[in-house]
C-alpha positions, 0 to 999 in steps of 0.5 A: 834306238827310239831316242830323237836326241844324240850327243852331237845334237846336245847344243841344239837343246838350248834353242828348243822347247818341249811339251814333255820331258821323259825321265826314267831309269834306262836299264829298267824301262828304256826298251820296254814300257818307256818305248811304248809311252814315248811312241804314243806321245809322239803319235799325239804330236806331243814334242817329247824329250827322251835322252841318249845315254851319251848325255849321262856321262861324267859325275854330274847331270849334263847341261843339255839335260838341265836345259831340256827339263827347263824347256819342257812344260810337263815332266813324266817321271817313271819310277822303277825298282832300280831308279834310286840307284842312279845318281843321274835320275835323282839329279834329274828329279831334283831339277824337275821338282825345283822347276815347279811345273806339271809333274806326272809320276808313274810308279812302275812296279814300285809302291809310292810309299817306298818313294815317300819313305825311301824303303824297299829297294830305295832303302838299299840304294840310299844306303850305298849313296850314304856310303859313297857321298859321306862328305856330301851329305847335303846332296843325299838329303836333297835327293831324299827330299825330292823323292819324298815330294814326288811320292806324295804327288797324285800319279799312275800306279802300274799295280792299279792300272793294268795292263801296260797298254791301258796305263800308257793310254791313261798317262797320255790322256793325263798329259794332254789335259795338262798341256791343254790346261797350260796352253789354252790361255796363252794361245788365246792371248789378244783374241778378244771374246774368243775364250767365252765363245770357245767355252760355249761351243765346247758345251755343244761339242761335248768332247768326252762323248763317244759318238760321232758329232758334227758342229756348225759355226755360222755368222757373217763375214769378218765375225771371227768364225775361222779364229774361233774354229782355229782356237777350238782345233788347237785346244782339243786336237791332242785328244784325237788320233789325227787332225786336219784343218781344211782352210778356205774351202770356198776359195779352193773350189774357185781355184779348182783345187778342191780335189787337191784339198781332199787328197791332202785331207785323206793323206793326213788322216790316213797317214799315207803320203802317196794316197790319190783319189780322182773320182767324185766320191771316195768309193774304196771300201778299204779306205772307208773301213780305215776311216771308220776306225779312226778318232779324228778332228776335222775343220772345214773352214768357209764352206759356201755350198753343200756340194763342197762337203759332198765332194770332200766327204762323199762316199764316207759312210762314217768316221770313227767313234768320238770323231768331230767335224766342225764346219764354218759358213756364212750360209746357215742353209749349208749346215741344214742341208748337211744335216748338222743340227748343232749350230753355233750362231756367232754373234758380234762382240759386245760393247765391252769386248768391242772397246777392248779390241779397239783400244788394243789396235788403236792405242796398244792399251788395255786400260783406256783413258777417258779420251780413248773411251770417247773415241772408241764410242764414236768409232764403234757405232759404225763397226757394229761389233764386227772384229774385222772392221774394229781391227781395221779402224783401230789399226788405221788410227794407231800412232796418229795425232789426236786431231787426225784421229778425231777427223778420221772418225768423223769422216768414218761416221758418214759411212752407211751404217749397215754396209761393212764393205764401205767400212773396209773401203774407208780403211783402203782410202787412208792408204797412200797411192803406192800402198793402194796399188800394192793392196790391189796387186795382193788382192788380185794376184798374190794372196797366199803367196810366199812373202819373200816372193811377193816382196821380190816382185813388189820391190821392182815395181814400187819405191817403198815395197818393204815399208808398204807391206809393213804398213799394210800389215800394221793397218790389218789389211793383210797379215803374214802366216807361216811366211805367206801373205794372207788377206781376209776374203772380205778385204780381197773382195773389196779390192777386186770390186775396186778394180772392176769399178775402174771400168765396169763394161770394158775389161781392157780398161781395167788395171788388172785381169785375173778371171780366166775368161776376162783375160782370155777375151782381152787377149783373143781380141787383141784389145790390150791397152796401156791401162793394164798392169797385170794379167793372170790366165789359167788355161786349164778350163779354156779352149786353145788361145791363138795370139796375134804377133802384136798381142802384147804391143799395146800393153806397154805398162804391163808389169805382171804376166802369168800364163799357167796350165798353158802347155800346148794351149797358147798358140803363136803361129805367126810368132810374137813381135814383142813383150812389154818392156816394163815387165817385172814378172814373166811366167809362161808355162809351155812358151811355144817359140824357140826364143824370146822376141828380139824386141824385148828389153829385159832391164826391168825383169825380176823373175823369168819362169818359162817351164815346159817351154819350147825354147832352144835359147833365150836370146842372142848376145848379152842383155842388161839384166841388172834386176833379174833374180830368178830364172826357171826353165824346168822341163824345157826339153829343147833348150840347148844353151844358156846365154851369157849372164855376166850382166845379171849381177843380182841373179840368185836362183837358176832352175834348169831341172830336166833340160835334157838337151842342155850341153853346157853352162856359160862361164859367166856363172863364175862371176855371179856373186849373189847366186845361191842356187843352181839346179841342173838335175837330170840334164843328161847331156851336160858334160862339163861345168864352169868354175864357181870360184867367185860364186861366193853365195852359192849354197845349193848345187844340184847335179844329180842325174847328169849322167854324162857329167864326167868331171867336177871343177877344182875348188879355188880357195876356201868356199864356206857358202856351199851347204848342199851338193848333189852328184848322184847318178853322174859319170864322175870317177873321182872328186878333185883333191880341193873338195876339202875346201868346201868347209861349210858342206852339210849334205853330199850325195854320190849315190848311184855313181857307178863309175866312182872309184875313190874319195880324195884324202881331203874329204876328212876336212869336211867337218860340217858334213852331216849327211853323206850318201854313197849307196850304189857306188859299186866300184868305190874303194875307201882308204882308211884315212878318208873313211876314219872320220865317218866311221861313226857317222849315223848319216853315212849311207 
């Protein structure tokens, strides 16, 4: 069945919105025309509701269907020969017409006049309704009115538009246009000046033309090129087979991730998750042939060099007819060198647009007062129509007194008029000391990182991390997109320059080091100082680094240390005497010693990540770990044991994936009341587990691939927290009878447990279970009592 809904999911409809509600007579068209229409709508990434027969039981239309109709932006009603015989179809139509939204009628094998007049097969159906609903004539009258109104709408007639494949294409195209028309203004809300610019670009873009076209958007930093490209992308994306937005191309190259970006792009366009090409150009004739047949939309954002385009598209002779590629850049010559002659010159905001944006940010107002207009004029003489600068200035004044606002604007007017970096610096200078430090941390280390991760580290470093991050957002110095911290590259560049200016010539006297060569030089020469707060070192392009035993001793104030792509590249021939005592975050991929230095106080540490390490153990005895929240030791093949963690009351996550020599886990785990995740997948030598009876927050437990694990601990009392339990590939023969206490469990996998014999009778108590995997349990015998609750489960595999 192609329906994505089921009766079990009916309640979830309340919380969802849909692009399209698809109404039809099931026995007429469900397995034929409607199945093809639904598939093509989904292929266009159009969120479409299609009902299950389970939602049509009883005499009245279900509440779930009513909710779905209300939550949909467009309704497509497929009228077929037997449509009017269904009281549910008629009830749906009444609701659809009442909602006064876009309706796309499809007259499939019927004459629209029969709808308007209830003649033909519709007359036969209504004759029966009149008989069956003698005492409810008002209902039948309502059905007739809805059909008459629908028959008068402009729609699609299967007897005019043939064959069905063409009819489907035309309907989908119609739906896309209606969705674009309805969403354009909503998506552009608050984006001052973008709608006018988008219409100007679309006139160059010429969406309806069948040939392949490339368009360039050119302008200074902060002018809104990315925002404009994003608005166009979402406005026209439904008109293409596949779409891909390649964000931050320049930054990907600087971080040596252009290959990763290209493979993500090809995987998206060709719908092939396993696609990987490592060569400089895309040489495969088969791939090029596939690309040449697809109508695609591609945005390459922030391109700084021709070589970036050549790498991303090198070897591609052509893309399918009707395809569009948009390139944004600050360098017009890049577009010229690419042979792009359609170039949109992105201008500054005009006077009225500048005032509108400033008042939005500074006063949250769309109708400025005389005072607000006067202040706007003073402030905007510096911003010169640059949206980023206007937003920063306005946001920094929001909520302040008039005297403060006037004082700051006077100060701002002393900034050199042509220097956008100085305008941005003015915004930075208005932060308090902690906010400045947090801004610099994000600029150097945390741009693009998950907000929860950044907050976790910041919270251990600063007294007001949460409010500080909120203030940076309020002042438009950072933003949050899909729960990731974002920062405009002009603002990041300003932050990096501030750190460089701390000590232009002596690297070790700067507060932060993030350029691989700079970090390498300071560490190799053993020049670390107390000035350093954070070091990041990517070893992927550098020679091996030999550290002295005292390499970390001078960096007593270091809080952030990250060595990556460093497996086998950082050498400690003479050991390591200590690590900085104030470390909050320690990430050392491929740490080469058997244990951590004895002179290392972990009291401040929040996150310890030493994946692919040579560790056999972390430390001896007990450590005070009151701030520790995450331990990651994945692929540490020599690791034999985990130390006592009873003094780590705030530990939330433990990742021990593929620690193949790990033999047991400490009993102290049972006392970790805040532990949410324990992953020991593929720990082949793990033979037993502690009890988890006090781990009341544990939601994810992954024991898959622990091939010597023979028993699972008893569940002491009801455990509501555990949602995800993986036991696949273990040596378990049975589960304890107390498994029924896992009343919150949603996912359980016992796949490939070749020794597993029987399920406990208490398994039927797992009422929340949604996915249950038993594939490969060749010896399993299931009793009727334990099987019955799952016999109708779609996700029992």
